[in-house]
N, C-alpha and C positions, 0 to 999 in steps of 0.2 A: 336516592339521594335528589335533593333539589340542588339546582343550579341559577345562578344569572349569568349574561353575559354583558360584558363589557371588555369595548373595542374589540367586538366580533370573535370574543373566547369565552369560554366558560368558567367560570369558576363556582365551583362545588361547594358545598357547605352543610353541615350538621345542627339540625335546631330540636330545641326539646324542653319543653315547660311552658309555662304562661307567666302574664306578669311584667316587670319592667325590664328592657331589654338589656343584654349583657353582651358584650360582642367579644371574643376570645381571639387572641393573635399567637397562633405557635410560634417554636422557632424553627429557625434553619436544619431541613433535614427529617423533620417531623411532620407531622400532619393532624387533622382533627382529633383522632383518638388519643394525642396525647394530655388533653385535658379531660378523659374521661372521668377520674375520679371527683373533680369539682364541678362538672354537669350534674352528675348524678345527685350532687347533695344539692348544688344552686336551684337548681331546675326544679325542686320543691314551691321554689318561689318568685324565680326570675324564667323570664323567656329566652336562653342561653344557646346563642348562635356562634358558631365555630368555622368562620371560610377557612377553606385551603388556600395558599397563596400559589402564582401560578409555578409549575412542573411538579408540585407536590401533591399529594395525595391523588385525588381525580383529577383536580386542575389540568386545564390548558397550558399548554408553554406559553411564554411571555412572548411579548410582541418585537421585545429587541435586545439586546446583546452587548454590553451590560446593561440591567433592568436595575434603573434608580430605585433606593428606598421612598424617596419625594415621590416620581410615579406610583408607587405601589402604594402609596398613600393616599393619593388621589384614586385609585383602581377602588381601596376601600371604602371610600367617601361616596364613588358612583354605588360600590356595591348597599350601603348603609340606604340610599336614597331610593334604591332599586327595592329595599321590604319595605320602604315607606319608616324608618325610622327617622323619627323627629329628636328623639331625645335617647340617650341611651349612655352606659357605663362603659369601658374598653379596661379587658385583662390582658396584659401582654407580655408576651416571656421574648428576650431576644430581639428578633426582628419586629418581632410580634410589638415588643413595647417601642421601638423606633418607629412604626408607622402610628402608633397610638399618639406617640409626644405628636408628633406631626399632624395627625389629625386633632387632639386639643387645642392647639398653636391656629389652627386654621380655620376652626369651627368649635370656636368656645362654647356659643350657645346651645351645641347639640352634647358633648360630651360633660355628661353631669358627675361622673367621678373616675377616674384613672388609677389604675395599677400600675406598675411598671417594673417587670421581675425580670434578676439578671441581663440587663440593656445599661447603653448608656447613649448619651447626649452626643456627644463629640465623634471626632472623626477618630477613623483606627487608627493606632498605635503604628508606624513605620516598620516595626517589627516585629509585628504579629502578621500585621497587611501581607509584607514577604511570605512570611511562614506560610499563611494560609492560600494566598496565589500559587505558590510552587505547589502546595499538596491540588489546588485544583489543575494545574498545569499535569500532575502526574495522574489524575482521573481521566483529563482529556486524552492524553496519549496512549493511555491503556484502554479505553473505552469503556472501564468500570471500576468498581472502588475495590483496587487489590486486597488480600488479607495483609498486606503489611499494612497500609493506610487504615482499616478497618481497625486493628489495635492501637495504631496510632492515636486515633479519634475522642479513646474512650475518656482519656484524662481531661478533654476540652470538656466533655458533657458532664462527668459523674465523678464526684468525690471517691476517694478509696474509701470512704466507710460504705458508699452506696455497694462498691465493685465485691466488696467482703460481703455484706448483708443483705444484697439484691443481684446474684449474680443474674438471674433469669432477666431482669430490665435490662442489663448490659448486652446479653445473649440475644435479646429480640430485638433490641435495636441494632443490634452488627447485620442482623439477618435482614430486616427491612431492607438496608442499605443494599446488600448484598445480593439483593431481589429486583433493585431498581432498572426497568429495561432500559438497554443501551440507547434506544433512542430519545429518552427522558433526561437523558445526563447533559445534551446543551442547555437545556430549559433552565435545570439546577444549578450548571455554572453560571449561566447568565445572570439569576438572582444573587448567586454566592458574591459575583463581582460588583454588583451593585451594592451589596449588604458592606463589602471590605473596601469600594470607594466613596462610601457615604459621605455628603458632606455633613459639619458639623450645626447642630443649633443649641449650644452651650450658651452662647447670649442672649437665648432669648427664652432660657427657663425662667424666668422671673416674671414671661408674662403667661404661664399656664394659674390660670385661676380653679380649674375643678377641683377639690378634694382629691387627695394623691397620696398612694401606698404606694412607696418603693422596697419593694424586699429583695434581696441576694444572699446564694448560698455561702456561707461561710470559705469552702472553699472550690469556691469558681475561680478559674484560672482563666476562663473565656472573656467574661466581667468582673472583674475583679472587685471587693468589696468596696477599696476605695472610689473605684467611681461612682456606685451606688450612693456613698457619703456626699460627693460630689455633685450630685442630682439631686440629691434630699435636702441639703443646706441651700441651693439655689433656689429651688421651688416653693411656694410660700405657702407655708403650714403642711407641707410634706413630714409625713410618718416614716422612720427608715426602720424596717425589720430586717437583722442577719441571722438567718437560719443555721446552725451547726450542724454539722454531717450531714450537708449537700454541697453538690456543685452547681453546672448551669442549670440543670433539668430540675429544680427544686420543689416545681410542685409534683413530679412523681416520687422522687428522692424521700420528699419526708412530707406526705400527702395529709397524715396524722396533725401535721403542722399548720401547712400554709391552706387547707383548708377550711380551718373554722378561723383562721384569720382574715379571709378572704369573706367568709361569710358574715361576722363582727363589724368589719370595715365598711363594705358594702352598706350592709342595714343600717349604719350609722350615717354615712355621707349620703346618700340616697334620703334618708329620713332629712336631715339640714338641707339637701338640694329642694327636696320638695316644698 
């Protein structure tokens, strides 16, 4: 797996296909593999690049704790520059959408199209911020993700329909969390604390100039549809798609809907951008 050195640390990534570059951003607690269905389809037309953020997948731990979303966005810009990407599309889910928005704001000349999935431009609401920080404190104290927490996390990532329809997806996710080596947990928590104490860019949404698609699972409790609606209203020309029967990991819960949606949006948005 190739790597780029940023701030003296290795950020690993997957790359597949040729053509216009599409940079994918994965969710917190996932890795590059979460985009496999979309990369398989889109790599027939595009150069699909999926970096793994600090402490996730194979990438090194972050250089500080907490590690802010703003710093992560700067690192992803350095990543794009290291690969020689002058113009590219960004497809980001959850924290991937958070750093994707910041790239589109800081480097509008580079981001040709933007897809924001199950993400938000605002600060974490106080109630959920306290809940997530309590969960992270539990992990820090235990030195692992205990089984009760693995069960408690399921509704934050998956629709009840997915739990019934695709229990193997849920079980694989829980197994991947249970297998995290203890020495990597401090880095994962550092990134999490940065995500859930993030600054808001709500007042800058109107500055985004890239063609934008906003996608959210109808059953997402982590980033509920009203947040997506708020973003889509404020981003000029943005299109909103609410996907039934999906929660936070909409691209894996309903790939048969999300993948064609991405293909059609990128085809049109990049045609116009050209």
